[in-house]
DRENTOR-366771 format. One record per residue (C-alpha): residue in three letters; x, y, z. Coordinates in steps of 0.2 Angstrom, whole numbers, plus 5000, padded with zeros to 4 digits. Layout:
alaXYZ
...
***
This chain:
met567254575532
glu567254385539
thr567954245532
pro567254105522
thr567553995538
gln566754105546
thr565154105538
ala564853925535
glu565153905555
his563854035557
ile562653945541
glu562953795549
ser562253855568
met560753915559
thr560553765552
glu560453655564
phe559453785575
leu558153785560
val558053595559
ser557653565576
gln556653685581
tyr555353735566
ser555353545558
asp553653575555
gln553753725547
leu555053655535
arg553853505530
asp552353625527
ile553453705516
ala554153565508
leu552453485502
ser551853645495
ser551353615478
asp552453765469
pro554153755466
lys554353965463
leu553354055476
his554054125490
tyr553954045506
pro554254105523
leu554854025540
phe554254115556
leu555654115567
glu555254165588
phe556754285592
ala556554255607
glu556854075605
leu558554095595
val559054235612
asp558754085624
asp559653945610
asn560954055602
pro561554245612
his563154255600
leu561954245585
ala560454335591
arg561754465595
leu562354465576
val560654455569
tyr560354635580
ser561554715576
asn562054665559
pro560454605551
glu560854645531
gln562154505531
phe561454415544
leu559654385537
arg560354325521
leu561254195530
phe559754125536
asp558754145520
asp560154035512
ser560153905528
ala558153885526
val558453805510
leu559953715518
ala558653655530
his557353655518
lys558553505507
ile558653435524
ala557153435529
leu556553315513
glu557753195513
his557253145529
met555353135524
lys555953035509
lys556952915518
phe555852895535
glu553852965529
ser554252895514
lys553453055504
ile554153135489
gly554253375493
ile554453455479
glu556253595479
lys555753755484
arg557053885480
phe556654045490
ile556454005507
his556554185520
val556854175537
arg555254305542
ile555954355564
asn554454405576
thr555054505588
ser553554505599
gly553954465616
ser555854445616
pro557154585622
leu556954715607
glu555254725611
arg555754825628
ser556954945623
ser556655115616
asp558355065609
thr557554925595
phe555754985598
pro555755195594
ser554055285590
ile554155355572
gly554455525578
arg555955485586
val556855385572
arg558755455570
val560155395562
lys560755305577
his559355175573
arg560255125554
gly561054955552
ile560154865566
leu558354765567
leu557154905573
met555454875576
leu554255005571
lys552354995575
gly550955125568
thr549655125558
val549555095538
ile548955245531
arg549455225514
ser549755075501
gly550655065482
ala550454965471
val551454805467
lys553054825459
met554154675452
tyr556154695454
glu557754665453
gly558254555467
glu559954495465
arg561254445448
met562754315443
phe564154405440
arg566054305431
cys567554405431
arg568554365416
lys569954325424
cys569754205433
lys567954155431
his567654155450
met565754195449
phe564854295464
pro563054405466
leu562454565467
phe561254665475
pro560454805469
glu560454955482
leu558555005486
glu559755185494
ser560355215470
ile558455175466
asn558954975465
ser560254995453
ile561954875453
val563554945457
lys564954855452
pro566354825464
pro568254895460
phe568954735458
cys568854535458
pro567954505477
ser568954295473
gln569854265488
arg570754165484
ser572754145492
lys573354255475
ser572154405471
cys571454405457
glu571354605454
gly570354575437
thr569154725433
asn568254645420
phe566654545425
asp565054485414
his563154435416
val562854275419
asp561554225409
asp559654175415
thr560354205435
val559054325442
thr558254325453
arg556354445456
his555754505466
asp553754555474
tyr553854735479
gln552654855487
glu552755015497
ile551755085511
lys551555205522
ile551255195543
gln550955345554
glu551155355573
asn549755325584
thr548955495588
gln548155455605
val550155445611
leu550355585607
gly550255775617
val549255915611
gly550056015593
val551455825593
ile551055835573
pro551055625568
arg552655555558
ser552755455547
ile553955335538
leu554055235523
val553955045525
val554554925510
leu553654735509
lys554354585498
asp554054425492
asp552654345504
leu552454505512
val551754595500
asp549854635499
asn549554565517
val549154735525
lys547654905520
ala547455055523
gly546755075541
asp547754915550
asp548654935564
val550454815564
val552154805571
val553554835557
ser555254745564
gly556854765550
ile557854865545
leu558155055545
thr558855135524
ser558555275516
lys558255325499
trp558455475487
ser556955545486
his555955575467
asp556555685453
leu555955835457
lys556156045447
asp556956135455
val556456045471
arg558055965479
cys558555785480
asp558555745500
leu558655555506
glu557155505515
pro557255355528
met556455205525
val556055025534
ile556554855523
ala554954765532
asn555754585541
his554354535551
val552954625549
arg551154555563
arg549354675561
thr548754715578
asn547154745573
glu546554585579
leu547654615595
lys546954825599
ser546454785617
glu548054815623
ile547754825640
asp548054665650
ile546454575657
ser547354485671
asp546154325680
glu546154425698
leu545354565686
ile543854445681
glu543754395695
lys543454565702
phe542154575691
lys541254415696
asn541354465714
phe540554635709
trp539054585703
ser538854455713
his538654585725
phe537354665717
lys536554515714
asp534854605723
thr534954745715
pro535854735696
leu535554895692
lys536154995706
gly537654905700
arg537754945682
asn537655135690
ala539155125699
ile539955105682
leu539255235672
arg539555355688
gly541455295680
ile541155375661
cys541355595665
pro541255595681
gln541455785679
val539855825673
val538455775686
gly537055675684
leu536555675665
phe536255495667
thr535255465652
val536855525642
lys537855415652
leu537155255648
ala536855305628
val538755325626
ala538955165636
leu538155065629
thr538955145610
leu540255095613
ile540054885621
gly538954885605
gly537654725599
val538254555592
gln538454585572
his537454465564
val537454365547
asp536254295539
ala536354135526
ser536754245510
gly538154315520
thr537554475520
lys537954545537
val536954685551
arg538154805559
gly538454745578
glu539054945580
ser538055085586
his537855275583
leu537555385592
leu537155565592
leu536955705604
ile536055885598
gly536256025613
asp536056205617
pro538156255620
gly538956215637
thr537856045640
gly539455945638
lys539255875621
ser541155875619
gln541455805637
phe540655655633
leu541655615615
lys543055665623
phe542955525638
ala542355425624
ala543755435613
lys544855385632
leu543655245636
ser544155175616
asn545755085612
arg545655145593
ala544955315592
val544955465581
ile544255625582
thr543655785571
thr542855915570
gly541255935556
leu542156105550
gly543956035546
ser543255925538
thr542755855520
ser542355695513
ala543855625505
gly544855685524
leu543455575530
thr543455425519
val544955405510
thr545955525496
ala546855465481
val548855525481
lys549855555467
asp551555505475
gly553255505460
gly551955485446
glu551055345454
trp549155375463
met548855285480
leu547455285491
glu547755365509
ala546455305522
gly545055445530
ala544855455546
leu543155335547
val544655195541
leu545855245552
ala544555225566
asp543955035561
gly543854935573
gly543655055584
leu542655265588
cys542655405579
cys542355545585
ile541555705576
asp541155845584
glu540056005578
phe539155905566
asp537956015560
ser539756135553
met539855995538
arg539356035521
glu538055935515
his538855835502
asp540155785513
arg538955715527
ala538155575511
thr539955515510
ile539755425527
his538055355524
glu538655215516
ala540355215530
met539055185543
glu537855065538
gln538654985524
gln540154965536
ser541454985520
ile541855115509
ser541955115488
val543155215483
ala543155255464
lys544655385462
ala545955415447
gly545855255443
leu545955155457
val544355055461
thr544354965477
thr542954975496
leu543854995512
ser543254915529
thr542655025544
lys542054945555
thr542055105564
ile540655165578
val540255365576
phe539955465589
gly539155645586
ala538755805592
thr538055965587
asn537256125591
pro535256155586
lys534656255570
gly534356425580
gln533256385594
tyr532456195598
asp530756175594
pro530156065604
asp528456025591
gln529256015580
ser530255845569
leu532455825574
ser532655825554
val531656005557
asn532756075572
thr534455985565
ala534456025548
leu534855865547
ser534155735531
gly533255615538
pro534155455531
leu535755505538
leu534555515554
ser533855355556
arg535555275555
phe536155335572
asp535355215586
ile535055355597
val534755515594
leu534955635613
val534255805614
leu535155915628
leu534156065633
asp534456225641
thr532856235649
lys533856365665
asn532856255681
pro533356315696
glu533456175704
trp534656095693
asp536056265693
lys536056225710
val536556065708
val538056095693
ser538756265704
ser538956135717
his539655985709
ile540856085698
leu541456205716
ala541356045725
glu542655955709
val544156075714
gln544156045731
met544155845729
glu545555755729
glu545955625715
gly545855445714
arg544355455731
tyr543155305727
val544955195715
asp544655045725
asp542955065731
leu542054965715
thr540355025722
met540655195720
ile541455265703
trp542355165693
pro544255245688
leu544655275669
pro545755085666
met544454985678
leu543355045664
gln544255005649
arg544754845653
tyr543054805658
ile542254865640
gln543454755632
phe542954605644
val541054625639
lys541354665620
gly542854525619
asn541954385629
phe540054395629
arg538654355612
pro537054395620
val535454285613
leu533654375614
ser532454285625
lys530554245620
glu530054365631
ala531554525624
glu531154485605
glu529054525610
ile529354655620
ile530454745606
ser529454685591
ser527654755599
tyr528654935603
tyr529254935586
arg527454885578
leu526855045591
gln527755195585
arg527455115564
arg525955145566
ser526355335576
ser527855385566
thr526755555558
his527855665566
asn529655555568
ala529655435552
ala531555455550
arg531755405566
thr530655225564
thr531255155549
val531654965550
arg533455045557
met532555065574
leu531954885580
glu533854805575
ser534155005584
leu533254925598
ile533754735598
arg535954805596
leu535354905614
ala534854795624
gln536154655618
ala537154795625
his536354835638
ala536354625643
arg538254635641
leu538454765653
met537354685663
phe538954535664
arg537654405656
asn537454295639
glu535754325635
val534254485632
met532954455646
arg531454585650
leu532554735660
asp533954735645
ala532554745632
ile531554915642
thr533255005646
ala533354985626
ile531355045623
leu531955165637
cys533455245630
ile532555255611
glu530955325619
ser532455495627
ser532755515608
met530855485599
thr530455675607
ile528855705600
ser528055515596
ala528855465612
ile527555345623
val528155355638
asp528655525644
ser529355465659
met531355515658
gly531055705652
asn532355805647
ala533955735645
leu535155865652
his534255865670
ser533855655669
asn535055625687
phe535455455697
ser534255365706
glu534555345723
glu533355165721
pro533655145703
asp532754975703
gln530955025712
glu531255165699
tyr531455025683
ala529854925692
lys528855095691
gln529355135671
glu529054945669
thr527454955671
leu527155105663
ile527955035646
leu527154855646
glu525254925653
lys525655055636
leu525854895623
arg524754805631
gly523354925630
asp523454955611
asp523354775612
ile524954715604
tyr526154645620
***
């Protein structure tokens, strides 16, 4: 145990550090108007390590004591800042009682060690009592409560006053010491203590549960979760579905007392700092050298841009031969368009949705799995194993209190949700994802909890046709999916196994060659095929750096095609709604991004039309794509595109629309 002299020295060095490094934050706190609020003072652990390694070591090894000392030091530093402002700036601030130092450990040595930054499933007793970092997704957030954080007591014998803090382990109960803790030359040894009036400090308190990311786990490993306690300024900062990095102290608490259930110590983390990583979901590093590589790639294909685009598309699911249309659709869906917000605040989504309908063995699940690898955040589920609550949000009872637990669509917020065997879902379960797909939110009214959760996610579905696919019938009849649901998918591709001998020969040759092919054959040559890590970085870069605007010509072509489809929509009314026009715009923007451009040109508009054409089946105006299953990569894509463009423009002009 430290002596009062040592404690005073530590507080002095902490105060000096805060005054010298964080004077701006202290000034902002002093100028804030409400003296009763709890204020955070954000401190970089990496800076503390550079400035005072000994103090940083003490904070890491004994955070419970030293974080409390840091809070006391912050109040002292705040008073120094107040005096300085009064003396030199002629400004009068308001004195605050509650300031909490929040230590951001990103970029510090703690982030690089598995002892201080373990996965949630590897948290053990050895991590107790040190400053710990955990990364996960918030799956549950409880209500904000109030608890007693500190109370002063006075010894009856020597009148010494001392604070006592509740123990979270024993359900916030205060345990009195066996004898007086006064550290005088002559010990008091009093055993009777009185509570001092008006000395109770109360805190806001919230419990959340975080779960480790399923993408980093092996097959068959159940994702583990851990309870996290948020206090004061940290409460209500995160919601279900957020990706967070929590730094705090590992402790434990007794599980709730239930009849015929054994009481256990449940691990939990008392958070000191919570960093949301939703905005930084792309933890993929994109260097300047790589950006230069992308620019050189496109300058190489300046005269034949579609050949360059096809080199990128070949890298998507390379184990599946051909299927050019599907690979293009997957790329455009993952890249997506630009979200539009009008003057009234109404949002039009930028994310595209894709549905693959096909016979067994046409590679639908392969594309789903590969798309999940390309996305930074992905959740894969199957229709048969999914309920409406599992896809959206579940109300669960924990310790007599109802809480919301995030489902697949909420956990995939900002990423991709893959639903295989889409037709196996029950009708009322499918209806629950309508709002999530179009409005990108889920409204919940369960067990007295009424809220709205964000589901800004791409939905990628795969389904089998209902019996034998009939080309003369509409999609609704062939798939048994309702019109409102089909209209929400930007691209619906039909993959029919028509038993073509030439195609079978190509596929069998490819599969046999794949067995003998060396891995990583074209890793460095981007003009041939792109490897998976490069594709991930490219998609992430174009999504974050390009916001394409439609040119006048592209607008006219898209508008003309939409009007033509509306006139001939006798068979396919579910697909030719206003949503089709929005889909065309999104796909054209996505293609412009894929082509490394900030303007939507004629090429992008025509490609978007060709993608929609392959979705229209019986009402297609240009049957140039044929069966999506047999669409192969052309040797001269630019020349083939010129023919398709002429066909479409002639059709639009022939109908006096364009």
